[in-house]
N, C-alpha and C positions, 0 to 999 in steps of 0.2 A: 504494500500500499505506499509507504513512503517512497519507494523507488519509482512508483507511478507518478507520485506526486512532484518529486523531484524532476524527472524526466518532461514532466508536463511544463514545470518551471522554466526549465532551461530551453525548451524548443518555444515556448513564448518568448523567452528573453533573445532569442535569436531573431525572431522574426521584429522584435521591438528595436533590436541593435541594428538590423539591416535595412529596413524601411526608413529611419531617419537617416541612416548614412547614404540611402540611395537618393533622398531629398538635397541632402548636404553636398552630395558630390555634384551638384548643379556647378558649384564653384570651380570645379577642376576641368571643365569641359572646355577645349579649344577647338576652332574648325576655320582655317583659312578662308573657306569658301564663303563663309557667312560673316567673319568677324568675331571678335571677343565677345560681347555682351551679347549680341543676336542667337550666338550659338548657345550659350547658357540658356537663354529663354525657351528655345526649342527642344533643349535635354530637358528641361523642368516640364515643359507641357508633356514629354512621354512618362516621365517617372512618376507624375503625380496621377496620371490615371492607374498604375500599378497600386501606389500607395491607398487611392481613392476606394478600388474594388476590395484591397485586402481589409479595410476597415469595416465594410458593411458585416461581414460574419464576426468580426471581434467586437463591434457593439452589441452584438445580439447574444455573443456569449458572456461577456461581463458587461453590463451596463452601467454606466456612470451617472450621476445627479448633475445638471447644470448648474455652475455657481454664476454669482452676481457679475464677475468680470466677463462671463461667457455671453451672459444676455447683453453686456454693455458693448461687448466688439460686434454684435448682432445689429445694436442699435446705430453703432457707427458706420458700420458697411451700409445700413438702410439710408441712414442720414447723408451721406457721401453720395450715395447713387441718385437719391432724389433731388439732391442739391446741384448734381451737374445736369440732370434734366431740367432743373428750373431755369438755370443760367445758360442752358444751352452750350454746354462746355464739353461733352463727353467726347473723348478720344478713344477710340474702339479698344487699341492696344493696351493703354495703360489702364483703361477701365475693366478689360477682361484678366489682366494680369492682378489688379486690385481684388477682384472677386477671387482667383484662386488662391491668392496670398490667406484670405479668409478663410477658405477651404483647407489650407495647408495648417493654419491654427487649431483647428477642430481635428484634423489627422493627428496631429501631435498631442493634442488632448486626449485623444484615444489611446494612442500608444503610450504615451507616458504614464497612463493610469491602467494598464493592462499587465505591467511586469515591472519589476523594482526598479528605480532612476538609475540605476547603475548602469544598466545597459544602455540607455539613451546616453548617458553621459560617456560612458565609453564611446559612442559613434561620434559626439563631440570632441572627444579628446583626441581621438585617432583624426579627425578632419583637421585639427589644428596641426599635428605633426605631420603630416602630409604636407600643408602649406607651409610649414616653418622648415622642412627639408627642402621644398621647391625652393625656397629663398635662398639658403644656403650654396645650393647648387649653382643659382645664379650669381652670389657673391662670388664664389670662386671660380666662375666661369664655364662651368660644368654645363649650363642650361641657358638658353637665350630668355633675354627680357620680352617682355609683351608692348614694350614701349621703346621707341628709339631715345628717348632723351633721359631713362631712367636705367639704371641696371639691376634694380631690386621691385620687383613688382608680383613675385609668386605667380598664380595664375589669372591675376587680376589685369586692368588694363594700365594701371598705374599704381604707385605705393600708397595712396591714400586709402582707396577701398581694401586693399591687402592690408594695411595696418589694422583697420577696422574690424576684420575678421579676426586675426589674432590676438588683438587685445580683450575680444569679448570672451575668448576662453581661455585667457590667462588667470582670473581670479578663480576659475572652477580647477583649474591643474593645481593652482597653490593648494585651494582648499582640500583636495585629496591628498595632495603631499603631505600635509599636516595630520591627517585624519583617517587615512584608509588603513588597512592592514598590510603588512608588508609588502606582499608583490604587487598590490594595487598603487602601493606608497611608491615604490621604486620606477614602476612604469609612469605613473604621474609626474613624479620627479624630473624623469627623462623628458617628457612633453614639456614641463617648465623650463627646465633649461633649453631646450631648443628656442622656445618661443622668446626667452630673455636674450639670447644671442641674436636674433633677427629683429628684433623690435626697433632696439637702438637704430639700426641702420636704415631703417624708413626713414627717419627724420621728420616724423609726422607729430608736431607738438601735441595736436589734440589725442593722439593715441597715449602719448606720455602721460598726459593726463589722467585720461582715462583710467590707465594701468595703476595709477597712484590711488584713484578714487576705488576701483573695483577691489585691489588689493588691501586697502585700507579697511574696508568692510567686512572681508574675509578676517583679517588680522585680528581687528578688533572683537568679533563675534568670538572668536575662538580661543582667544586666551582673555577675553572679559577685560579688555583695556579699559571702556568707559567707566565701570566701577572701579577699576582699582586706580583709576588717575583721579577720580572724585574722592576716593579715600586718601589719597596721598595728599590732595590738594587741601583737605580739613587738617591734615598733621602738618602740611610744611607749605603755608601759603606764600610765604614771601619767598622762596626758593623756587617753586612752580611757578608763581607770577614772572620772575625774571626769566625762567626757562621758556615760557609761553611768550613773552613778548621776543626774545632771540628767535624763537622758532616761527615766529610773524615775520621778523625781521629777515631771515633767512629764505622764507618761502616768497615773498615779496622780491626780493633778488632775484630768486629763480624764476619767477614769472618773467620779470622783465629781462632776464637773460634769454627766455623762451620766446619773448615776444621780438627782442634784437636779432634773434637767429635769422629769422625770415620777415623784418619788417615790413616790406611792401606787401607781401602776401596778408599779413594782419590787417594793414591799413585797408587793403582792398576787400577784405570781409567786413570790416568796419562800414565800408561804405555800402554793400551790399545790403547790410542788416538795416541801415538808415535810410535808403531808398524802400526796401519794402516796406518800413513801416509808413510810408506814404499810400503804399496800396491797401495796408492795414484799415487806413484811417478813411480811405474813400471806398471802401468793400468790406466793414466791419463784422457785418453778418453772415453773409452766404459765401464771402471771398470771390477770388478770379476765377474758379474753376478747376477742379482736380488736373493736373497735367499741364496747365496753361500758365504756369509761373515765368516762364524765360521770357514769353513773347509781353506779358503784363509788365515785366520788369524792365523790358527795352523800352516800352513807352514811358515807363514811370522814370527812367534814367534820363530820358530825354527830355522829359517836363522839368526834372530837377535843374540839368546844366542849363536849360533854356530860361529859366524864371531868372537867374541874377549870377552875376560873375562869383564862381566858387575858387577855393583856393586852389592854387596849382597843383599842390601837392594831392588833393582829392581827383584832379582830372587826371594826374599823371597813373594814377593806380584804378583807374575806371575801367572796365572791361565789359564784355559780352557773357555772364555766365548762365549756365543751363540749370543750377540749382541756387538754392540762398546759401548754402553752407553753414546751415543752423535748420536742422528739421522741424523745430518748434515753431520757428518763423516762418517755414515754408508751409507746414501745416496751417497756421494762422493766415497765411496769405491766400492759399488756394482754398480752403474750407470755411475760413471765416472764425469768428470767436467760438461759435458753436463748437464746430468740428476740435478747435483745439482743446475745449474744456471736457468733450467726450473722451478724447485721447487722455489726456491728463487723468481722467478718472479711472479708465481702464490700467494706467499704470499704477496709480494709488492703491486701485483694489486688489491686484495682482500682489503687489509689494507687502499690503498686510497679510493677505492670504498666505504667503510663504513665510512672513515673520512668525505668524501664530500657529504654524503647522507644526506636526511634530517629526517632518522629515528632516534626517542630519543633515543631508546634501543641500536643504534649503539655503544656508549661508552662502555656498559657492555660487549658487544660481542668481541669488541676489547681487553678489558682487561683481559676477558676469553682465548680469541686466543693468546695473548701475555703471559698469565700464561702458558698456554698448551706447546709453543715455547720454553719456559725459562726451563719448567720441560725438554723437549726433549733435551735438551742441556747435561743433566746427567742421563737421563734413556734409556729405549726402548720403549715406547708407540707405537711407529708403529708396533711394534711385537706382540702387546696384542688386538686383534679384537675389544672388547668393547670401548678400546680408540682410535682406528683408526674411527670407528662410531662416536664417540662424536667429533673427530677433523673435521670429514666431515661435521657433521650438524653446527658448530661454522664457518667452512670457508664459507659453503652456504650461512649462514645469513649475512656476510659481504657484500653481493651483492645486491644492491636495486633493486625490479621488474620494469620491463619495458613492456608495451604491445607489443607484435609482432604477427608473423603470425600464425593463427590458425591451418594452413595446416603443414608447417613446424615443429611447437611444436608437433602436434598430430603424424604425421611420425616419428618424431624423438624418441619418448615414446615409441612408436610400435616397432621401432627397436631395441630401448635400453632393450626391453623385452626380446628379443632372447638371449643374454649371460645368462640372469637370468633362463630362460628355460631350456637351454640347461647345465649349471654349476650347478644349484641348485636342478631341479628336478629329477636328477640321482643319488642322493647322498644316498637313502635307502641302498643300497650293500655296500658303504662305510662306512655307519655307521654300521652296521652289522659286517663288517671286522674289524674295531676298537672294536666291544664288544668280539668279537672272540679272539683278540689279549689279549685283558685284561684278559681273562679266561686262554687264554694257558700261560700267565705269572706267574699264580699260579704253574703248572708245572715246568717252567723255573726257577723260585726262588726255588723249591725244587730240581732241580740239575736232572731232569727226562728228559734228553735230548732226548734220543731216540725216547721217543712218540710225545716231542716238535717239533724237527727237521722236520718231514714230515708235521705237519701242518704249520709251518712257513712256508715251500715251496709254500702251499697253497694261505698263505695271500700275499706273496711277490708281485706279480704284482700291487696290490692296495697301498701297503704301502713302495713301495721301494723309494720315496722320504722321507721318516722319519728317521732320523739317528738312532734314539734311538732303532727302529725296526730292522734296517739293523744290529746295534752293536749286539743284542740279537740272530738275525738268524746266524751271522757269528760266535758268541761263539758256538751256537748248532752245527754248521757244524765241527767247531774245535774239540769240544768233543766227537763228535762221528766218530771220525777218516776219516775226509775229509779236510784236511789242505788246499790244491789247491783250492777246492769250497770255502771253508772259507775265503781264502785271496781275492777271486774276490768279493765277497759282502762287506768286510770291506774295500777295494778300494774304493767302492762307499760311503761308511758311512764316509770315512776320506774327501771327498769332501764336504760332509755338516755338519762336525762338527771337532771341535778343540779337542776333548778329546783326550790325549796320550794313553788311555789304548786300542784303535783300533790298534795304531801301537805296543804296547806290545803283543797282540795278535797274529798279523800278525807276530811279530818277533818270538813267539814260534811255527807258524806254519813252518815258514822256516826252524827253527831249528830242528823241527821233520821230515823235509824232506831231514835234512844234509844239507842245502844251507847256510852256516853258514856266506857268507858274506852278502846277502840280510838280514839274521836275525841281524848282526850287524848293518847293516845301519836301520833298524828299530827300534831297541832299542836304538840306538844314537838319532834317531829324536824324539822319545819320551822323552828321556832324556833332551833334549834341548826345546820342546816344552814345558814343565813345569818343568824348572831345580830346585824347590823345594822339587821334588818327588822322593822318593828315589827306588821305586820299578823298574823302567828301568834299574838302574844302577845294581841292586840286580840280574836280568834276566840277563843282559849283562855279568857280573862276571861269572854267572853259565854256560851260552853259553860259554865263552872263556876256561872254565874249560872243559869242555866237548869236545869241539875241540883240545885241547891240547895246546892252547895259554895260557901258564903258564903266562908268564911277562904280558900280558894285562890284565890277571883275577885278579893277585895281585894288579895292578896298580888300577884297576877300584874298589877292595873291599875297598881298602885304601881311594879313593876318597867318597864313600858311607860313610865311617867310619868318614869321615871329615865333612860331610854335617851335617847341623842342620836341622829337617825336621820343615815343617811349622806347623804341629799338632802331638807332639808327641803322641805315642799311642803305646799299647803291641804289634803290628803289624811291627812299627818302629824298636822296641827294638829288637823284635826277629830277623829281617832282620841284625841290626848289629852284633848279637849274631853268626849268621850264617855266616857272613862276618869274624868275627874275628877265627872262626872254620875252614873256609876256606884257609884263610891266614896260620894259624900254619900247616895244612895239606900239603900245596903246598909247603912251605918252609921246613918242616920236614917230607918227604914222609915217612920214617923209623917208626916215632911215629904213623902214622895212620895205617901202617901195623901191629905194635904190638897191 
């Protein structure tokens, strides 16, 4: 009888270890024919079908009771979808992935309550070890990086998301190193060492702060540091007061040093948060719509710099970000204050559930969740699918299992499989479309636009929510003599992207059609969106010259000459020479004739 019980336990444990590892393996997938990010998405579509099917009999075999955080997750999903419908901002790809991430949360809730949590944590630690080893092989030149500018990226597209994946597993590895049995302690310690070897090399300040926060929670709970410090303070008030003051000074100095390490990057993020606050002020309740941060941000930054003269330092760090580099800011911007409050309520509810549970591993999970959320204050983990999968696993782990209704649990998971079936099973055509796009980009980069434009037209129905595709398609239309059609496509792209080049091309299209007022508006908007770029002013000065607005042409050319480019290059020098020549020709027409 005991043997049968143990066999059942380990068989269920193997299933609970395998399925989370399968979902976490989304991080490891690479495919040159699709690109790093897209390949991970299509792998996720495949593995979630397996996990979803497996969960239906598991839910019937051992049902669990739904908790308050579970209901809040459903409420948050329902609000986000209704808000998207209300604002008319649904983007099929991102909305579909959002739904599948909600499904993933409930899959992890089912799996992590079916067997001891150690099996799930083993999958987490193994994932961290694989990524850490991957990074070490890149550091020592045995494996290629996934980005030409960085030597350390793991299986991700740059060191930022890579460091976020590692740091979210670090506190859990530390917890098991301190508390597990001998064999598990040795294995967890090995994972901990691997993570500590790689994390400093990522040069991610957000990850370093996240590591400190997550590990502090683990150490504090395991060694009861709060109660010990409280007792010591009562006995040695003066000594501890001086020590605390010194620690605060040391912490302040460390933070200043971290800030100075990449000062321009930190200033750029501060600007993003400042401009994002104007979006929150203008759309406080509903936000700008899920997946529409970048497009709305581009408009807001243009308005910000057009309103009045800003400091030169701000102009220099301005850029065209895809994300807010703070997930709480981005959630508020996209879904409004209601969305943020719902999200925070989920986090608080899950954290409270973990703190009051009898699960010994809850401390490690809380530390990892805290590390993830601290990292989310400085980066964009919710825009990276493998990190979203990791977050849902950590969140699901916080909530203890309680027995519930077999029928309710079974019916819920059967219904939960419906979005998986409709969203994930029909992705073969979408995957082939992405591959065809990758193939067509070869001709696009060779500027064979006549061949490319017709093929892009065929791809448009399935890629119309991808700003990079819309940008390329708009260029093809522009270069094949279809400026009006080009602007229609580029207008769609501008709602999803903050790239000022979209406005530049729209301005050139208007100029081709002799619509100089619209061209002027497009070039000015591009110039204000990222004011350290010279190209919009260069195009604007040429347009003024063509349309006979001589004074404006000279003024704009002089403005360009006064600007210091963010990154000097031969192109910027050539633009300045052209503007000097333009001024000479306009001020001395006779010399031009000679």
